[in-house]
C-alpha positions, 0 to 999 in steps of 0.5 A: 357690737362695737368689737374687734376694730383699731382705732385712729392711727397711733401717729395721729394727734387725734389717737386717744390713749384711753378710748373704748375700743377693746380691740386696742387694749387688747392690742396694748395688754398682748404687747407687754405681755408678750414674751411672759407666756401667757394663755387667753381664754374666752370666759364664755368661749365664744370672741364677743366674751371676756377674756382671762389672762393667765400666766404659766403657774409657777408654785413658788409664787403667789397667785392673786386676781386682777379683775376690772371693768365691770361696769361699762362705763367705769373706764378708768379700771381697765386702763388702770390696768393696763398701766399697773402692766406697762409701768412693773414689769418686776412684780409679773416676775415675782408674781403668779398675776391673772387678769381679766381686763374688761369683764363687761365688753359690751358696756365698756364699748358703750358706755353703758353700766350694765352688760348684754341686755342691760343685765347685772354684772356684778351683783351674784347673790339672793339674798339667801345667797345662793347664786342668782340667775345671771345674764351673759357677762356675769355668767362667763364668771361663774363658768370659770368661779374654780379656775378664777379661784385658784388664779385668786388662791392669795389675793383678788384686787377688783378696779371699780369707779363711783360716779358720784364721790367726790374722794376715792374708797375701798371695800375691804373684806378680811383685815382693814387695819391691814398694814397691806389697806393702810399703804393703799390707803396712804398712796391713794392720797396722794391722789385724792382724798377719802370720800367722806366719812358715812353711811350710804345706799348704792345698791346696799347700805355701807358705812364708810369711815377713814376711806374703807367700807370693812367687811360689808357682805353686798352679795357681790362677785368680791363677797361669793370669792371670798367666801368659797375660796377663803381668800385672806383680803380682797380689796375693791377700789372706787376712784372718783369718776367724775371728779377726776380725769381719766389719766389720773383715775388711771394712776391712782387705781395702778399705783393702788395696784401695785401696793396692794400686790408688793404687800400680799408678797412680802 
């Protein structure tokens, strides 16, 4: 695994701010949150695992969890989270924001969808909604499920991309007519059109209407978190991976994430 290497000199012309070097991602995040009393926790208790960043929890503030990089090829999720952290210092002061910037480190570094040993890193439930046997990355999340539930007590947002979409959309578990969801859709449309309405099949069958897949129990991590911890509103962002450059997708993800969090704390 190509972990913990630093890319080209950041002052050189060859430096790529949207690279897949995990250590670069961590370095940028640590630089942003250096004065904010964050704690880092390896979810698999070894240094090749994903990391959960948690703030010093203030009981008077709401707890929101952001997850990114479950599918390794979806690069704009982690970089969208990075942009959100950099551009929203006031929100970091107003909310207890915890985050996992890259769940699937192996896939992120190698530009492949699945994790170690080609295992799924998202779908966690069997047909009877029991938890299935999992690979390394997904097991890391499940090892700390109660902690993640505490971090997501008031909200969970998951940052994904769709490699086949010609527009963006949201998976919504909760009130898809809420002002929060409607504002996220409005913000997203500043960057992309909605993915076309219709019935689709991607690991599961679902209906998409007006940019939303509403309350679809897809047996994913989000579905598990919603049902186990009774989180009021869980949203997954899906940006069009092949139809726009990374900076635009990352900016859209950052803006929609900000809209979600601002809505939760109103």
